[in-house]
N, C-alpha and C positions, 0 to 999 in steps of 0.2 A: 590328591597328592601324587598318584601314579602318573597322571597326565603332566603335572608340573615337572616331575623328575625326568620324564621322557623328553619333554620339550627342552629342558636345560641340557640334557645329554646330546640331543641333536644339534643344538646351537654350538656346543663346545667343540664339535667336529669341524667347524668352518674356520679356515685360516684367514687372516686379515690381508687386505690389499691396500697399499698406501696410495694417496692421491698423486696425480701426475706431477705436480710441482715438488713433491717429496718422494719421488718414485725410488723404492728400494726393492731388491729382489727378495722374493718370499717362496718358500716351499709350500705349494698349495695344499700339500698333505701334512703340513706341520702338526696339526692337532691329532693326527692319526699315527704318529711314530711309535706309540706304545704298542702297536700291532706289527707282526711280521709284514714285510713288503708285499709278498704274494697274497696275503690275506687282504691287505688294503686294495691291491689291484683287483681282487675278486669282488670286494664290496663296491668299489667304484663302478665296475662293469655292470653289476647286477642292479645297483640302486640308481645309477645315473648314466649308464652307457658311456663312461669315461675311461679312456685308456691310460694306464699307468706305466706299463712296460713298453719297450719299443715295438712298433707294428711289425708284423711278420714280413710284409713286403720290403721294409727297410732292411731287415736282417738278411733277407734273400739277396738284396743288392750288395750288401757288405760281403756275403759269402761268395757271390759270383765274382766280385772284384778282388778277392783274395785277402780282403781286410780281416775276415774271420777264416781260420783254417780248421781242418779236422782235428788237429792237435788242440786247438782252443776249445772245440766242442768236447773232446775227451777230458780235458782239464775241468771244464764246467760240470760234466757228468760226475766227476769224482768229488766235487766240492759243494754241489747244491744239495742241501738236505732233502731227502725224499727221492732223489733221482735213482740212487742205487737200490733203495727199498722197492721201487716199482720196476726195477730192471729196465730202465729206459736206455735205449741205445742211440748211437749217433744216427743210424739209418732212420729211426723213428723221428728223431728231431728234424732231420732234413725233409722227410716226407710231410711233417706238420707245417712247414713253411708254405705249402701249396694250398692250405685250407685255413679258414678263419677259426679262432677258438669257439668251441660250442658253449657259449655263455648265454644264459637266458636272463633277460631284464624283467624285473618285477614291475607290474603296472601300478599306477596311481588311480585314484577314483576318477579323475577326469579322463583317463585313458579308456576305462571300461564303460564310461557314460557316452563317450564320443563314438557312438556306433549306429546312429540313425541312417536311413537310406540316403539322406541328402548330404552326408559328410564329405563327399567328393566335390561338391559344388561350392564349398565355402572354405574359409581358413580353418585349419584344425584348431580345436579348442585349446590344446596345449600351447600352440603358437600364439593364438589370440590373447590368452591369459598372460603369457610371458610378456607380450608387447604391452598390454594394458598396465600390468604391475610395473614394468620397467619405465614407462612414460610417467607414471605417477611418482615413482621414486626420483626420477630426474627432476621433476618440478619441485618436489618436496625438499630435496637436499641441495638444490641450486641456490647458493647465496652470492654468486659472483657474476653469472652470465646474463640472466634475464633482468631487464630494467623493472619489470612489474613483478613483485614478489607476492606469493600467496600467504595467507595466514597459516601458521604451523603450531599454534599454541597448544592444541589438544593431542598432538602426537601423530605418528605416521599412520597408525591404523584408522584413527578418526578422520584424518585427512583423506585417506583412500576411500573410506566409506562415503564421505561427503562428495568426493570427486565422482565416484561411480553413480551416485544418485542423480548427478547433473549431466551425466554422459548419455545422451539420447541416441548415440550411434552405435554403441557397443552391442546392443541387442540385435541390430540388423547385421552387423559384421559377423556375429556368431550364429545367426539363424535362430535367435531367441527373442521374438518380439514381446513376450510377456515377462521379460527378466525384471522389469521394474517392481513387480509384486514381490519377487524373491529378495530383491535388495532391501525392501522395507522390513523384511523378517530378520535381517542380519543383527546379531548381538551388538550392543553398544560399545563393548570393550574387547580388547584383544584376548584377555584371559577367558572371558565368557565364550568367545568364538572358539578358542582351543577346546574347551570342555564340550561345547555344543557339537563340534564336528567329530571329535574322537568318540563321543558317546554314540553317535549315529553310525559310525563305521562298523562297530562291533568286532574289531580285530582283537586277537589275543594280546594281552599286555606285553608279552615277551617280545613282540615285534614292533611295538609302538615307536621306540627310538629310531629303529631302522627306517620305518615308514616316514617319520618326520624328517629324517636326514635326506631321504630321497625327495621329499617335497622341496626342501631347501636347495637341493642340487639343480632343480629346474630353473632357479634364478640365482645360480651360484655366484655370478658377478656382483649382483647387489647384496647378496648375503655376505660376500667377502668384504664389501665396503662397510656394511654394518658391523662386521667383526672388527674392522679397523677402528671404528668409533668406540667399540667396547674395549679394545686393546688400549687405546689412548686414555679412556676413562679409568681403567685399572691402574695405569701408570700414575695417574693423578689421584688415586684413592677414591674414585667414583664408580658408579654403575651406569650402564647405558641400556635403554629399553628397545632400541631400534631393531635388533635382530629378532627378538621375540615378536615384535609387531609385524615384521615381514613374514615370519612363519605363520602368524595368525591370518594375515591377508591371503597367503597362498593356500592355506587350509580352507578358509571361508569360501574361496572360489569353488571348491568342490561341492560344498553344501549348496551354493547358489545354483549350480547345475542340477543338483538333485531336485530342488524345488521346481525346476522347469520340466522335469520328466514326469510321466504318469506313474502310477503305482507299480504297474507290471515292469516297466523299464527300470525303475529304481530297485525293485526286488532282484531282478536279473543282475544288475550292476553290483549290488551287495554280495550276491552269491559268487559272482566271478572274482571279485576282489578278495573275498575271504578264502576262496579255494586257492588262489595264487599265493596269498601270504601265509596260509597254513603250511605251505611247502618251502617257505623262505629259508629255514636252516639247511634243508637238503640242497636247495638251489645254490646257496652261498658256498656250501662245501664242494659241490660239483664244479663250481666256477674256479675255486682254488685248486682243485685237482686238474682242471683243464689248462690252467695257466702255468703249470710246472714246466712245460716245454719252453714257455716264454721267459721264465726265470733262467733256465739253462742258457738260452741264447743271450740274455743280458750279461751273464757272467762270461760267456765266450767272447762277446764283443769287448769286454773290459780286459780280458786276459792278454790280448795282443798289445794293447797300449801299456799295460802294466809290465809286460816283459821288456818292452823298449825302455820304459822309465827306469826299471831296476838296472838294466845294463848301463844306462847313462850315469846313474848315480853311483854305481859301484866300479866304474872303469878305473882301475888303479893307476895306470900310467899317466892319464890326464890329470887325475887328482894330485899325484905327486908333483907333476910339473907346475901346477898352479900354486901349490903350497910353497914350493921352492922359489917361484917367481915373486910371489907376494912378500916372502921373507926378505928378499933382497932390496925392497923399496921401503923407504920411510913413508908412513901414511901422512899425506899433506892435507887431504880433504876426506871428511866422512859425509856421505850423501844418504839421508834417510828417506826412502821411498815408501809410498803406500803399498800394501801387499797385493793390490790389484794385479791380475795376470798381465795387463798391458805394460806394467813397469819392468817385467822380467827381461824383455829384449833390450830395453834402454839401459838397465843396470849392466847387463852383459856387455853392451857396446861401450858404455862409459868406462868400465874397468879395462877394456881392451885399448881404448883411446889414451888412457893415462893410468898406468898401474898404481900410481900413488894415491888413487881414489879408492876408498873402501866404501862400498855401498851397504846399506842396512835396510832391512824390510820390517815394517811395523804397520799397525792399523792407521789408516789415513786421517782419522780425526785426531791423531797424535795424543790420545789419552785425555783430551779436553772434553768433559761432559757438559757441553755448552749449548746455549741458545744465542742466536745472533740477531741483533736489531740494527739494520742500516740507519745511518744518520738521517734525521728528518722524516722518518717513517714510523708507523705504529706496528709494522710487521715484526714478529718475533718467531724465527724459524729455528728448528733444531739443527745442530751441526754435529750429530753423533749417531751411532747405530740405532735402528728402530727398537732394539731390545731394551734400550735404556731411556730414562727420563732426564732432561737437562737439570743440572744442579748448580751451574754458574752461568753468568751472562757476559756476553761480549757486545760491545757497541762501538760505532765509529767515533773517533775523536779527531779533531782538526789540530795538527801540530802548529805551534806549541799548545799543549793541552791547557796550560795555565791561562790562556787568552779566552775567557768565557764569551766575550763579545764576538770574536771570530767564529767560535763554535755556533752561536745563535744565528749569526748572519748566514753561515753556510746552510744551516737547517732551514731557515726561512726561504732562501733562494731556491733550494731544492723543492720544497713544498709548493712554491708558486709554479715552478716548471711542471711538476707532476700533475698539479691541478689543471693547468692549461692543456696538457696532453690528454687527460681524462675527458675534459670537456670537448676537445676536438674529435676524439674517437667516439664519444657519445653522440655527437651530431650525426654521425653516419648511420645511427640506428633509429633516429627519429622517424615517425611514420611517413612523413613526406619527403624523406631524403634518399629513397632508393635510387632514383634516377638523376637527382641533382647533385649528389655529393661529389662525384668525380669532377663535374663541371666546376663546382665551387672551389674544390681543392686546387684545381688548375695544375700548374707546373710542378707543384710539390708532390702531387700524386703521381704525375708522370715520372718523376725521379724515382719514386718508390717502385713503380713498375719496371723501370730500367734496371734496377738492382736485381730484379728477378730474371729479366731476360738476359742480361750480361752480368753474371755474379762477379763481384769484386774479389780481389786477392788480398783482402785485408786480414789482419790477425784477429785473435779472439777478443770479443768485446767484454768489457768489465760490467756485467749486468748490475752488480751491487752499486755502481756509480751512476746508473741511469738517472738523468735529470739533474745531476750535480754539475754546476758551472765549472768550466775547465780550470779556472783559477784556483779552485779548492781541491781538485782531484788529487794532485800530487801530495797534498797535505793531509789527506784523509786516511787514517790508519785504524784498524780494529784493535781494541784493547779490552782487557778484563775490567769489569766494574764490580764494585761492592765487595772486593776481597782484601782483607788486611794482609800486611806483609807476611805474617806467620802462616796464614792459609795459603798464600802464594808459594811459600817455601815448601810446604807440605805437598802441594800439587806438583811442583817441579820435581821434587824428590821421587814421588811415585812414578812420574812419567819417565824420567831418566832411567830409573831402575827397570821398568817394564820394557823400555827400548834397548836395554843392554848398553847404555851410554853413561853409566854411573862412574866409569873409569876409562882411562886411555883415550881421552878426547883429543881430536886433531886440532890444528890451529884454525881450521875453517870447517864448520858443520852446516851443511845445507839441508833444510827441511823441505822436502818436495811433495806437495800435494798434487792432485790431478783433477782435470776437468775436460769435458769434451767441447766441441764446437760444431754446431749444425744450425740450419735455418728451416723454418716452417716445420718443426718436428715436435709433435705433441708429446712424444716420449723422450725428449731431450734429457730430462733429469735422470732417466735410466742409464744414460751413458756417462753421467758424472759419478762422483764418489759415493758408493753405497755406505761406506763408513761415516760419511757426513750427511746421511739421510737424503741422498739424491742431490747434493749441492757440490760445488767445486771445493777443493780442499785448501784454497789459499787463505781463507779467513783463519782456520786453525793453525796453519803453518806460520803465518805472520804473527799471530797472537803468541804462539809458543816461543818464537824467536825473540820477540820483544821481552817476554817474561824471563827467558834465560840470559838475556844480555843485561838485565837490570842489576846494578851493583848490590842493592840490598838483598835481593834474592840469592845472588851468588854468595854473599857473606853468610846468609842463613844456611845454605847448602854446605858450605865449608864446615860450619859448626856441626853438621850432621854427618860428616864423613865423605862428602862429595866435593872434591876440590877441582873447580873449573879453572884451568890456567888463565892468567890475565890476558894472554895473547889470543885466546880462543874467541872466535866470533861466530854467532849463529845467524844464519840468513835464511829467508823464506823464498820458495820458488813454486812454480806451477808447471806441471807437465801437461801440455795440450795433447790429449791422446788421439786426436784426429790428424794433427799435422806433425806430431812428435817434436815440437819446439818446446823449449824450457824458458819460461819467463821468470826473472828474478825481481823481487819487490824491494821497496823501501830503500831509496838511495841514501837516506840519512844513516842507515845501518852500514852501508858501504863505506861511509866516512870513517868507520872504525878500522878500515883496512889501510891506514895511512903508512905504516912502515913499508920500506921498499920491498922486503921479502913478501909481505902480505899482498902488495899490489901485483907482483909477479905471479904469485900463486893464483890470484883472482883472474888475471888475464889467461893463464894457462887453463884454468877450469872453464872459462868461457869458450875457449877453443875446443876443449875436450867435449863439452856439451854440444857444440855445433857439429863436431865430427860424429859423435854418437847418434845424434838425431838424424843425420844424413844416412848413416848405416841402417838404422831401423826403418827409415822410409823406404829404402831400397829392399829391405827384407819383406816389408808389408805390401809393396807395390803389386806383385802378381795377384794377390788375393783381391785387390781392388780393380784389377784390369788395367793397370798402368805399367809403363815400361820401366823396369828397374835400372836400365842402362841410360836413362835420360840424364842430362846434366843436372847437377845439384839444384840450381835455382829453378829450373824448369819443373822438376818433380815437386819441389816445395810449392811452386805456384799452382800446380794442378791440384794438390791437396787442399790448398787454401780456397781455390775456386769451388771445389766440391763442398767444402765446409760452409760456404756462403750461398750455395745453390738451393733455392727453395723447392726445386723439383727433385733433389737428390734423396732417394729413399734409403741409401746405404752410405752415409757419410763415413762410417767406420764399422767394424765388426764387433765392437764392444768386448764382452767377455765370452764370446762364442768360442768353443773349443776347450773351455776350462775343464780340467780333469784331475788336478793334484794340488795338494797343500803340504808344503814342506816346512816343518818347525825345527830348525837346526841352524848351526853356524853356517855362514855363507860358504865357507870352504867345502862343505858337503856337496854343494850344487854348482860351484863356480866354474867347474870344468865342463859342465853339461849345457848343451843347447836345448832348453826345454820348450822352445817354439812358442812362447807366449801362452802356455797352457797351464802354468803352475803359479799358485799363490806362494810367495816366499816370505816367511816371517823369521827373522833372526832370533835365535835362542841358544844360550850357553848354560847348560845344566850346572857347570862349575860355580856359577854365580847365583844359583837359586837353591840354596841348601834346604830350605823348608818346602820347596815345590810350589810356592804361591804363584810365581809367574807362570809356570806350566799350567796350573789350575785355571788361571785367567785365560790363557791362550786356548785351552781346550773347551772352555765354556762360553767364550765370547767370539774371538776371530774365527775359530773353527766352525762354530754354529752359523756365523754370518756367511762364511764360504760355502757351507752346506746349503744355505738358503739360495745363494746365487746358483750353485750347481744344479739344484733341483728346479729352480724356475726355468732354466734353460732345458733341462731334461723334460719337464712336463710340457713346455711349449712346443718341443720337438715331437714328443710322443703323441700328443693329442692337441694339435694346433686349433681344432674347431672348438674345443671346450675349455682348454687351459691356455690358449694363446689368444692374441687380440686380432688375428686375421690380417687382411690385406690393408696395409698402411694407406693405400690410395683411396680407400673407402671410409677412412676414419672421420668421424665427427665428434668433436670434443663435447663432453657433457658437463654442464655446471661450471664451466671455466677451468676446473682442475680435478673433477671427480674421476674421470676416466674417459673412455671412448665407446661410441657405438660403431659397429661396422655397418655403414649405411645409415638409415634414419630410425632404426629401432632394434628390437630384439633385446637380449640381456646386455648388461654392462660387460664389456670385454676386459679380461684380465690377462696378465702374462705378456709375452713378447710377440711382436708382429712377425709375419712370415718373412719379411725382408730382413729381419735381424738374424735369421737362422738359415735361410735358403738363398742361393745366389741366382736362382732362375733355372738352374739345371741340376743342382745337387744340394744336399743338406751340408752346410758349413759346420754346424755343430753336431757332434756325436753324443748321443744320450748315455754318457758314462757316469756312474756314481763316483763321487769324489774319493780319491785315494790319498789318505793323510799319512805322511811319513814324519816320524818324530825321532829326534836324537836326544834321548833321555833314559835314565835307568828304568828298567821294567817296573820296579817297585813304585816309583813315582807316578808312572802312567796308570798302573793298576789302582793306586790310591785315588786318583781323580775319577776313574771309572766307577769305583765302589762308592764314592761319595755323591755322585750326581746322577740322578735317574735319567736325565735327558741324554747325557753322554752314553750311558749304558743302553738306552733304548736305540739310539742311532747305530750302535755296534751290533747288539744282539739281534736286532730285527732287520739288519741288512740294508740300512739307509746310507751307509758309507763304509769304506774299507780303512783299516788302520794297520800301518806297518811301523816298525821301529828299527833303528840301527842296532846291530850287535857287533861284537868283536870280530865275527867272521863274515858279516854281510848284513842281511836283513831278516826280520822275522815278521810273520803275519798273524794278526789277532783273528782267531776263527772259533766261533762258538765258545767264547770264554777262555780259550787256551791260546798260548803263543806257539806257533809252529814255524820252524826254520824253512826257508825256501830250499827245495831239493831239486835234483835234476829232473825227476818225473813230474814236477809241477809245471814244467815249461819255462821256468825262470832259472837264472844262473845260480849255481850252488853258492 
């Protein structure tokens, strides 16, 4: 029972990592937020040699460049718990940057066994075992890439045991020619293996869970993949055994090595291991003590950004001008954008191009808890945040939907084309095709190579229409299926209320999802909409527009108190975040804009979108090494070429630089240039009497933004263990599972170096998210008190929380709200 509990506790510490085709950002320390940040940093350093706080050399560079000032360090010393107790000074903090933290890593059994005289002439056992386990997992979990699939019916542990029995090279690789006898002694089941190994180790039960977590951290990439399988199983009401099987495999390897050692070596290894782990509590405490300086520097780095953020949000003259300016214009268009940080510059530019446009920020899945099935395919993919399970279905319908024959014909035509394409690509992998395929493909393959050598300047491809004959494409539209009118009305009511659009609707409402554009990019989904589970947001936007334009739904909403004016039209669009073009969908909806005034409004909006896109492209150009003064068409052509270039490792910077999340009316931030670093979600507390909308925002979008923020933070602070390495060396594993850097090692998670570093400097700063909310203190406190997750994020230092007050801003600090004062380094 004690072993079972320790194994379960260790497995619960691993955060999930989503597959490449559904890539969403995740805080790799998510399962540990119940502990203070510095304690987690100490545990990761001691158990896995993983860095959680920014490296000292990065902080030294920030200080030398003036990004961190002495005033920022003094501010941090006053606000980091423990700094004043230990009388830590700024001089001591500065001196600490020249040395590495004195943190001792606890060894595993394989580490103390790997001490024979020949260890320098062979691959280290830790590396060899990681490679073998990783290759085994790659073969076991691959259902898409390999043509010849192995049998998996008995589970991962049994598959590994059988694979190892037939691997006659592993013994030579590790310098263990007699390993075959040890393999025969392996227990037949994963649970027996756990009990067998832990009984032999003889460690005190108090450290079992820590030891087992350290074991999993040696294969953290595959552990994260197995945790994802468990996450999905729990959403569906199931359990999944794979993470426990992986733990048993990694444990059993230690026992295998013991069997290959003589009695004296085994006794010495046991003694060394027990001696080290008897000191585990003291070593962990010492590490937490040593990392206090690093926490001070983390706060100091954040203080400079927060000071600027507060100044911009509280600048009274600019805010007054914006409020006056907006009040003099009748709102002609409302444009609802995803809260993704890349929409902030476009919203700002669109408002400047046409002040009669009111932009709104909301989650990019637009409140549709849906799974989407493209026409003529069996694929059913989620189009909602990974925190949730789909509750409704969307599928493509060919207009007019009443024509069943047309629908079937389109589906059959697509299936035939996709089957032909699969057969053609499959031919390139036949055993005899390695040298003959290009010759057989002829000019068709030459054309493909030409697109790589001279990338085209074409726009974003509609991947959901791949294989669909051109004659059906314009007719193909995503729609809700299986929902009666009453359920559709309930859904529309909840969505409009959450978006703040239950009243005061403009004549034209544009729902703007977003998606990226890149070529030859294994992590392309990570640049698309995280709120849509790594997909583009056009499916959700188009589906919601069609729902809200439906007369029966409008009638039902009117009966429930939401009166959509007859003249109001909802339209869907997609923001291409690589080129900053906005594509509007469904021309049949545009037919609703027949009145002369509506046509003029539509033309003016198109002009404003074009002008705004041009402004944002010029704003982004310097970061991409482009000339912001280039002619409009030339700059757009350059961005399109980059998007289609298979050799381009940085088609865009994604969400690099993200640092703040503002939950407030747009007027609170409209005067501020937030530099594409802030998530903006509209919220008006006056229309949320019971606080239910605020509760949703603080437990869903805020958590998703925290995940994004910490994936970037972790990948920057420890790119070797929590990032995916050099994109040029990536090899896709299992079609969509993840990537290897090179041909082996652990499965890599997190972001590539090219997504964070421009070759000379880090583009992303590892700042914890600063959340700013415009709501009554009592409403915010009620959410904090009700939800453990929110309370852990705040009390344990995983994010910062501010709120607007009558006089400015207040900061949530150790359970108390404290106003900004002059000595805090922020404006009073």
